[in-house]
C-alpha angles and dihedrals in degrees: 000000000000091000089054092052091046090052091050094058092039093057094037091073098039122103103197133095092270089070091058092048092049097053093043087052091053090050089052097045102037093221140066109270119218107198102045093179090066091059093046089054091046090056096045114099117211089250088067097041113155133187125357139257115200088344095308125113117247117244139127100272096101093046089048089056091051093043092053090059094043091048090055092052094046093047090050092053091045093052091044090057097040098046103043097167102043124104129240094264093054093047092048092053093046092050090051089054093049094051094039110130094239092056093045091051091050095046092047092053093048089051090054096241091141089067091064101041119111111214144134114267101027112274091244089069100045133077119294095241089076089073094051091049090051090050090056090047090049090053088052090052093049090050093053093043102040110011135241099302095055090044090052090048091052091049092049102040105027100035115020101037094043107034111016123075098214094177090055091049090050091051091050089053090062094049093109094172092058090046091052093048091047090051091048092051092051093047093040091236128150115241125188133180122208111192131175139165115251118223114232114167091193095056126080093196125066119251121205128196123200131191122195124203127196113200087348091302122118109257104166149332132216142179133212147150090263138031090250094052092048092051091048091053092047091049090050090056091045092053090055090048096052092045093061 
């Protein structure tokens, strides 16, 4: 804490480019960092490696490795607290969506991390995954500098609440039909849905029944108040069938 306050006043009266980096970093993190060199390394791509430590060039690859592991643990705890009634399978799938490279890239860009990355060429001209990698490295730096609780706070308040639509990710996780189709595409399997409305003179609401076939073999059936709901239920059964 004291080191963070000292850094603040130290950089406050400087007039070089490090001052700009420092205050942009504070705006990104939401707290006063202590070990500034860790954050500089976290935001240094291997294409801009400088200096050596034990004969190895300094860049963010090691911090990225650490941050990947810490991110998994933090995301797990976050989901565990937010989704109190979901089972292990659901939480595992949701965590995988949160830490998916595409989502990390998107969140990192929205957070403005690309504006602080040191790389050649400039990060604005390179592939988007560079930003996601830097975010993981940044998480590794926060963990080493501030500990697990502050890292979890950064993940929750500066990333998830601001730039990740958790409800949308959770809804996607229950899109069983999309999951089944994605599986079929990867496995090069044929999947077909056969859905019809059942006639029930005693019911005021429509009832649909759907049957899903994988490679022309019955894989599951489902019912619902709409065609979409019936197909989702059939796909849910089919996913359990193919996982056996």
